[in-house]
Each structure stands twice: as structure tokens, then as C-alpha cells.
N, C-alpha and C positions, 0 to 999 in steps of 0.2 A: 119185347119181339123186336123193337128198333136197334137195340143194343146188340142182340144176336146177328141181326142183319149186317150192322155196321163191322161186327167181328169177322162175319163171313166173306164180306168184302174185303177187309183187310187181309185175311188168309188168302183169298184167291189172288190178289195183287202179290203178295209173296210167291206164291207158287208159279205165276206167270213170269216172275223174275228169274226162275230158274234157268229159264232158257238161254239167257245170256251169262251164266256162270259155268265153270269149269273147276269142280273141286276134286282135290287129289288129298285122300286123308290117309296118312301113313300110322298104322297101330305100333304099339310097342310090344306087342305080344299079349296074348291072354291065356293064362293058367285057368283050366277049369277045375274049380274045387267046389265041392258039396259038403254040406253039414248035415249031419242027422238028426233030425227034427227031435227024435226020441231022446237023445243025448242033450242037444243045444236048448231045448226048453227048460233045462234044470240049471243051466249057467246062470251065474250071477253077472252083476256088471264088470267085476275083474276078469271074468273068463271071456266075455265079449270083448274087451279092450286087449287082453293078452292070454293067449293060450297056445302053448306047445310052440313058442316063439314066433306066432302069428297074432296079427290083429284082426280076427274075423270081422268086427264090425266096420273097420275101416276099408279093408278089402271088400267088403260086400258093397258099400257106399260108392267106392271108387269105380268097381265094375259097373254098377247100375248107372251111373252118372254117363260112363262111356257107352253104354248100350242104349241109354235114352237119346244121347245125342245122335247116334248113328241111326236109331229108329225115325227120329224125326226128319233128318236130312234125307234119308231113304225115302220117305213118305212124300216129302216136298217134291223130290224130283221124280218119283214115279207119278203123283198127281199131275205134274206139268207135261208129262209124256217125254221127258228128256232124262230117262234113268241112266243113259250112258254118260252124262255130263257129272256123275257122282261116281267116284272111284274109291273105294276103301280097300286098302291091302293090310292084311291082319294075319298074323300066324297064331293059330289055334293050338291049344293044348300042349304048350312048350313046358319044359321043366321049370318049376318054381325057382331053382337056384340058378338057372340061366337069366331069367327074366327080371332078376334083382338088378334095379337101375344104377346100384353103387358097386355092383360087382364089375370091376374094370380090369380084372387080372387077364393076361394075354390070352389063356386058354378059353376064357369066356367070351372075350372079344372074337376069338377065332369061331367058335360055337355059333355066335350070334351072326356072324358075317356068313357062315354056312347055311343057317337058317334062311337067311335074307337071299342068298342065290338060289336055294331051292324054291323059296317062295316065288320066283320069278317065273318058274316053269309050272307051277299050280294053276288050273283053270281058275279064271275070274269067278268070284261068288259075290252073292247079293244078299241082302237081309231080307228074310220073307217077313214082310210087315204084319202077316197074319200071325205068326209064331214068334218073332223077334229071333230067329234062328237064322245062321248064313246058310245058304243053300248054293250049290254048284249047280248051273243051268247046263242042261245038254247043248253042245255045239258051242259053249262060249268059248272066247279066246282065253289064252293065259295072261296072267298078271303082266308079263314083259309085253306081250302083243298090245294089252289095253294102255299100258304106260307110253309106248311109242305112237300109239293113236291120239292119246291126250297131248302129248308133247306136240305132234303134228297141228292137231286143233289149235292148241295155244298160240304156236308159231303163226299159222295162218291167221288168226284173229288179229294177234299183236301187228302182223304186217299190214293188214287191211287197215286197222286204226291209224298206223304211222303214215300210210299213203294217204288216207282221208284227212289227216290233220296237215300234211304237206300242202295238198290240193287246196285246204280251206286258207292256208296261210298266203299261198300264191295269188289266189283270186282277191284275198284282202289287200296285198300291196298294189 
């Protein structure tokens, strides 16, 4: 019981620290891909590692780690009452040939830029910590508006810290 209370106290101190943080998380795009359980249950090791020019096990683990991190950060900020201090910008359901990190041909770069520009006008979404899925909240601002607000908040915070540091330096002298 003592250990549990210790962990709860540690967790709560982490949650309280979220009010002092502003986190901008930029995703690299998410391809929604599913595997048919009736087919994949018969796969052997080779099929999980290499299947139709894909590596299903690596794709699943990679996506899972991204989702777990997003889920945990969303939970911390929601629990602290500062969910606006965490901004995740992610393009969903993009084509797999576009999201390949090693595809640097000009046409792909142009497509990625277009996706990014369209993403600015998309309403802000948040992870639903009950389902783990992104949801768009009614009346939310666009990603562009949220980025502008985050930039203003960060600038205001940095300005305040700079002024406080200079005032402390002057009073010290």
C-alpha cells in the first residue's frame, strides 16, 4: 500500500507539472492499415517480418509506440486540466507511398507540402483517452489557430522569464 501511495504521489507531481509545459507534437503522418485476423493467424515468422513488400510486425510496433506516447501525454495534460498545453498535429489516412520517409522525389515532397498546408485548416483534434482514437471537438479552432496561440503563449512565457531574470540580475548588482 505504501508503494502504491508513493507511485500515486509521483504521478500527481508529474500531472501538476503539465501546467508549466507547452508541448507541440508534430506527427509524420499515419497510414491506417489493418490485417485480417483470419489470414494473419496463419502467418509464420517470415510473413510477419516480410509480407507483400511490408513488414507488418514492425509497422504495428511502430504505430503502437506512437499511439501509446500520444495517449499518455494526452492523459497527463487532461488530468492536469491543461489539455490546451498539448498540441498534436497529425495527418491521418495518408497513402503509404507518400508517407515513406525515404521517398524524397520532388513530386512526393510537393504532395507532403500540400498535405501540411491542408492540415493547417483542419479543425484541431484531440485523442479520446477512452477509445484511443482522435476526435474533432465541435467549436474547436483549426490547427493553424492553435499553432498561433501556442506560439503567442510560448513567446509570452519566454518574455516573462527574460524580464524576471533581468530584474533578478539588477537587484543582485
